[in-house]
N, C-alpha and C positions, 0 to 999 in steps of 0.2 A: 504493500500500500504506500509506503513511504517513497519507494523508488518511482512508482507511478505518478505520485504528486510532483516529484522533482522533475521528471521528464515530460510532464504535461506542458502545454504552452504557458499556462498561468504560473506553473512552478519555475520554468526557465526564466520567465519575465521577472519574477520576484528575485531569483538568484542573480540575474544580470543587474537589476537595480541595486541590490546590496553590494555587488562587486564594484560597480562604477561610482555610485554616489553615497553609499553606506546608509545610515539610519536617517529616515525622513520624518520620524514621528514628531519632532518639534515644530514642524511646519503645518500651516493650514492646508486644507485639501487642495485648493487651486494651485498652490505653490508646489505641493507634492506631485501633482499631475504634470507640471512643467519639468521637474527634475526626472520624473519617471520616463520622460521621452528619451532619456539617455540610453535606455535599454534597447531601443530600436536598432542601434548600430551593431548589436551582437546577435540579433534574432536570426533564426535560420531563414526567415523570409526577407532579410534585408535587401538582397539582390533583386528579388521580385518587386519589393516596395520601391526601390530606386527606379526600376524600369517603368513602374506604374506612374511614378511622379513625373518622369520625363514625358509620358504620353498625355498627362493631364495639365501640366503647367501652362500650356499654351491657351487653355480655355479661360474665359473670364470667370466662369463659375468657380473654378478651383481657387482663383485669387480671392474670392469672397469668402472662402472657407478658412477661418482662422486656424484650424488645426492642420491644414495641409502644408507640408514641407516647411515647418518652422525651422527645422534643423536638418541639413543635408549631411548624412553620414558618409564616411568613406566605405567603399565597397571593393574588396573586403577590408576590414580593419586589420592593419598589420599587427603581428604579435610583438615585434620589437618597438620600443619607444613608448609603450603604454605607461601612463601615470594616472592611476585611479585616485579617488579621494583618500583612501587609506594610505596609499604610497606617498602621496603629497604630505599628509599629516605626519607620517613617520619621518620624512625628510626634515620637517620643521622641528620635530621633537629631538631628533638626533643632533641637529645643529646647535641646540641650546642645552641639551641634557634633559632627560626625562623629568628630573626633579624640578627644573626651572622652566618647563615648557610653557607655563602660563604667562611667563614674561613676554613671549612673542605672540601667542595666540589671543590672549585675553586682556591685554593692556592697550591703551590708545597708541595709535601709530602716527608718526609725523614724517612727511616727505618734504625735504628742502629742495626747491627748484633754484638752481644756481645758473645764471648767465655767466659763462666763463670767459667771454671776450666782449668787446664792443661790437654792436651790430649797427649797420648803416641805418640812419633815420628813415630812409626810404622803405626799409623793411619793417621796422618795429613801430613806427608812428603812423598816424593817419588811418588807423584801423577803423573799419566801417560798421562793426557790430555794435548795436545800441548798448551803451553802458561801458564800452571798452574802447579806448583810443590807443591801445598799445598791444602788439601781438603777444608779448610775453605775459601780460596780465590775462589775456584771454586763454592762453594755453593752461595757465594755472587754474582758471575757472573751469575749463573743460575737464581737467583731471579731477577736480573736486566733485564734479557731477558723475563722472565715470566710476570713481572710487569713493562712494559715500562713506562717511565716518573716518575717512583719512584726512588728517589736517595737512593741507598743502600750503607751504609758505614760499612766496616769491622773495628770494634773498637779494641783497645788493650785489652789484657786479663784483666778481672776483676774477680778475684778469690773470689767467694762468700763464700768459706770456712773461710775467715777471718772476715766475718760478723756474729758475734756470736749470734745476735738476731734473725737470721733466724730459722724457725722451721724445724726440721729434726727428723728422727728416724732411728733406726736400725731394719730392718724387722725381725719379730719373727722367720720366717722359713729360710730365706736366710742369715741373719745376715749381710746384705749389707746396707750401709747408703743410705737414701732417703731424698730428700727435699720435703716439702709440696709445691706443685706447686702454689697453690692459694696465699700463703704467699709470695712466691718468686716474682711472677709477680706484686703483689700489691706494692712491695717495690723497684723494679728495677730502676725506674726513680730517686728516691731519692738516692739510693746507688751508681748509676753510674753518677749522676749529669746531666742527660739528660733532655732537655727541655720537659715539659709535652705535648706540642703540637706535638712532634715527636713520632714515633712508635719505639718499641723495640722488637727484636727477640733474645731471649737468648738461648744459646746452652750449655747443661751440659754434663759431662761425667757420673756423678752420676745419679742414677735412680730418678724418680719423682713419687709422689703419690698424689691423689686428696683429699682423706680424710681417716680417720683412718681405716675404715673397708675394704678398697680396696687396692689392691696390687701394682698397677703399672699404669703409664700413659705414652704413647709415647710423647704426647704434649698437650698443652692446651692454649687457648687464651682468653683474656678478652677485648672486644670492649670498655668497660667502662674505663679500665686502659691503653688502647692503648699498650698493652704488651702481648707477647706470649713467651712461653718457650717450647723447645723441648729437649728431652734427646737422647743420642746416642742409647738408647734402646737395651742394651745388654741382658737383662734378660727377654725375652718375655714369659709370661705365655700363656695359650692356648686360653683364651677367655677374652673378655671385653665388657663393655657397653659404650655407647657414651652419652655425656651430656655436654651442655654449651660450645660447641666448642672444646671439648677434648675427649680423649679416656680413659675411666676409666676401668682398669683391675679388674676383680674379684679376690678375694683372693684365689689363687691356688699355689700349689708347683711350685717353679722355680728351674731349674738346678743350681748347685753350682760350675760349672767348667768353668766359663767364665773368664779366665785370659787374661791380656792384650795381651800376645803374641799369643793368639788363634784368635784374631780379624784379619780378612782378608778383605781388601777393595776390593770388587768386584761389579759387576753390580747389583746384588740383593740388597746388602747393600745400594748402592747409590740410587737405585730406592726407597727404603724405606725412606731415608732421604729427597729426593726430594718431595715425596708424602706428608710426614708429614709437611715439611717446607712450601710448597705452600698452603696446606690446612689451616694450622694455621694462616699464614699471611693473607689469604683471610678473615678469621674470624675477623682479626683486622680491616678490612675495612667495617664491618657491614654485611657481608654475613652470613646468617644462613645455616643450612644444607639443601640441595636441595632434594625435593621430586618429581620433575617433570621428570628428565631424569637420565640416567647413567652419572654421573658427578663427577668431582674431589671433589665436596662439599657434596657428599652423606654421611649420617651417617653410621657407621659401627657397626656390632654386633660381629665381631671376627677379630683377627689380619690378618688372611688370606683373609678375605673379604676386609679389608682396603687396603691391598697391591694389590688386584686384581682390584680395582676400577681405572678408567681412570685418566690420568694426566690432561686432557683437561676440560674446563668449558663448560657447556651446553649453549644454546642461552640466557636463562633467567639470569644465573649468569654472563655470558660474558657481557651482556648489562649493568649490575650494575658496573662491573669492568671497562668497557670502560668509563662510565660516571665519575667514581671516578678518573681515571688516564688520561683520554682523549688521548688514543693512537690510532694509525692507526691499524685497525683490521688485514688487510692483511699483513702489514709489521710485525706485532707481530707474526703471524703464520709463516712467512718466516724465521724470526730470530729464532724462537723456533725450527723449523725444522732443520736448520743448526746446532744449538747447540746440539740437540738430536742426530743427525747423528754423530757428532764429538765424543760425549760421548759414543755412541754405538760402534764405531770403537775401542775404548780403553777398555771399560768395558761393554760388551754386556749383555743385559737382555731382557727377554720376554716382560716386561712392556714397555721398550723403543721401542722395535721393533713394537709393536702394536701402540704406539704413533706416530712413524714415518709414518707408513702406513696411519693412520688417517689424519695426517697433510697433506700428499701428496694429498689425495682425497679432503680434505677441500680446499686447495689452488687451485686445479683444478676447484672446484665448484665456487670459488670466481673469478677465472680468466676468 
């Protein structure tokens, strides 16, 4: 009887839910239903469901159904690279010791957002979103909405060019200065005087590189150091590899005509910054790359692939983030929808348009 229960569709579903997102008893029914969608990626019918989704997505009727295709799972889900809720929680506990695990999971968290260089006024000022006249102020606001209950502080400029011990290079092909990102995030707490218990997100104008033989990195994070750095990313090559929470560009030729005056703050540029900033900040909280669904935490194999990925977290990653920050899931979605709509009105982009559509359907499902 027990074996029959486990091998029934209902039994497999309960087992998969437990495996992926663990205990959901503390949540209200509508939130449990959202997290339980995680089990779909491991069901025996997953491939058939994916084919069914492809055949129905084109119809207007399916778009009106809030339960259809909220999360698109990988088919099949690879065995390697999985990080379930319990795996993630164990990572956090091991990082601080089981005796002191509450210091990381159950105490308030603070993220210090540091501009690490001077940015041209043409980039940072004259921002057109209501209530914000500065790009950096808006990025902090968006992070606060995306990560509820996380205190995000915009810190004064700390110009890392004055810290002569930092490792940098001039790229052999572009002759542009680049900071070694691993050296930078390993030293930022000491350089800025930030408490080691707090998190740092640094933002540079200068390019970053992850190691000598690679060309460029959009951003990289270290859970161990509680520090991430992202660059403005002006000199994008054509492809890169992903590793250790960051995007490592292959050594290819980069165009050499990226002057400050040519930078235009538009929807596509803002989409890139939001994608990189939220992805790297999530790595700070112990989230690995996601292999279960189309998700903000997916690993990328090209710049275009990275920017095409969604801004939203899948049920597995959302479960981890909710436990880490203890936010109201529905309130977070509503806040994120309003923020994205406001930004879309001022700086439209295809990525934000898709995010808004998804958020509306998800809120309808939860309501």
